[in-house]
N, C-alpha and C positions, 0 to 999 in steps of 0.2 A: 090264289087269294090274294088280297091287298093288304099291306102293313101299313101302320102309321108312318107317316113323313115328320120331319121336324120343321118348325118356322124358326128361321134366324133374322133377326132385322138390327141395324146400325145405320144409325142417321145422323150426320150432323145438324143439329138444331140447336137454338139457345132455348134455355129454359123455359123462360117468359114466353116463346111462342108454343112450345109445347105444352105448356099449362093453357094456353088459349084453346089450341086445338083440343085439349082433351075436354074441356068446357063446353065446347060445340058440340052440335047435334052429327049424326052420322049422316052421310049425304049419300046421294043416289048415285049410280053410275051409270052412262051411256054407253050402249055398243057402238066401238068405232073400231077403225083398221086397227089399230094397236092389240086391242081385246082380241079381235077376231083371227089376225095372224096366230097370236099366242095359242088360242085355242084350237085351232085347226092343226098347229104344228104338235100338238099333244098326243100320244096314244092312248085311247081308252075303249074300254069296253062299252059297247052300245052307245056311241058318243052321238048326239043330236046336234044339230045346229046351235049355235049358241045365240038367242034369241033375247034370253032376261038376265041380267047380273043381278043377284043377290045382293043385299047389304043388311046392315044390320039396322033394327029399328028400335032402339033405345034413345033414353033422353038426352044421353050424353056421350062422346068417345070414351069418356072414364069408363062408364058403366061397361063397355065393350071389354076392357081390361078385365073388369069383375066376373065378366062370363065364363074367363077362364080363371078362376079364382087363382089366387096364389097358394096351390096347393103343391106339396113337395112330389104327390101321386103322378103328376103329369110332367114334371120338371120344368117347370115354368121360373124363370128369372127376368128381372128388370132393374136393370141400371142406370143411373145418371148422377154422375159425380159432380160436386159441387165445383164450379169454375172449368168443368170440362164441358163442353156444347157437344157431347155426343149421347144420343139416346141408344140403348141397346137391351132388346128384348129377345127372349126366345123359349120355345116350349119344344120340350123335346119328343113327347106324344101328341102331335098335333092334330092332322087329319090323314085318312088315308083316301080320301075321294075329290077328284076335279070340282064338282058341282058345290060340295061341301066347302070349299076353298074361297069358293067367289065372294064371300061376303067380307072375309077377311082380305084377300087381295083389293077389294073396294075401299076398304077403310083404309089399311096403308097407303093407297095410291090417294087418298085425299089427304094426307100430310104434307104433301108438295107445296101447295101454296104459301104454308106457314113457315117454311123455309127460307133463309137467306137466300139473297141471288147467288150467292158462291157456294150454298150448302151442297151436299152430295151425300149418298149413303146407297144402300143395297138391302133388301130383301130377298130372301131365301125360302122354298119350301123344298126340301131335299130327303133323300134317304141317309141320315146319319146312323141309324142305330142297326139297321137290317144288313146294310152291306150291299146293296143293289147298285147303287152309285147313280139312281135314279133322281133328277132335279125336275120337281114339277112344275115350279115357277121361280122366275129371277126376274125381280123388278131391279130397275138402276134409277137413283135419284141424281138428276144434275141441276143446280139451281132449284127453281120453282116448278121443274117438269120431271115427270116420271115416264120410263116407259118399260115394256118388257123386254127381256134379253130372251132369245131361243133356245137357250140352253137345255139340253137333254140330258146331260150327264156330267159328274163330278169334274170329271178330267178335262171339261172344257173351261173350269172357272181357274181364274187366276190363283195360283197356290197359297198367297198372303190372304186371299178372301177365305179361301179354305181352311186353311189353319186357324184363322181367328173364329169362324164359324164352329169348327170342332171343339176348338177350347171352350167356347161358351157353353157348347153343349154338355161337353165332359163336367163342366163345372156343375152344371143342372142336373145331369144325369148323378153326379155324385149326391145330391139331395136327397135324390130318388132312392139311390142304394143305401143311404143311411135312414132314410124312411122307413125302410122294409128291413132295419137291420142287417143290410146285407155290407159288410167292410171287408177290405182285405186284409 
C-alpha cells in the first residue's frame, strides 16, 4: 500500500519575482531527457513510459497554491519573510503516486526562469512521515535552470538539506497535531 509522501520546497527568489510567477498561468512541460531519466529511474507498480506530463490548468500559479488550501489537516505551510529572498513551501501529506505528482513537479520546474541568475533551490517529495526513506523526486535549482537528481533514498541527501526539510515538516506537522487536539 502506498503512503503519502511529503513535499518540501526551498528556493532563493526575490519576492517581486515570486509574485510575478504567482500571477502568471501554469505552463505545460515537454517530455525531455531530464524528465525521462528521472521517470525511468523510479520504481513503481505498473509503470508505463512517460509520454504525457500533467500540469495544473488554472488561471494563475497562485491558484495552484489554493488547490492545496492552507489547511492544517494536510500540514501545509508557506513562508517568505520580509527582507529574506527565500521561499519555503511544504505539505506534510502531499501525494502517494508518481503520476499524481507530475503536475506539481511541472509547476515547480516552471519557477526557474523567475529566479535570479545566481538563484538556487531544492524541491523534494520524500517520505517524511512513514519512515521508509524513499525519495520520490528531487529537483535542484541553479540559476534559472532546474534538473532532476536521481536520488532514491534520504541517505543520499545532504544532511543539512534533510535536517532543514525535516524541521519544516515537523513545524507543519505540529500544526496538524494541534488541529486534531493532539499535543505532547
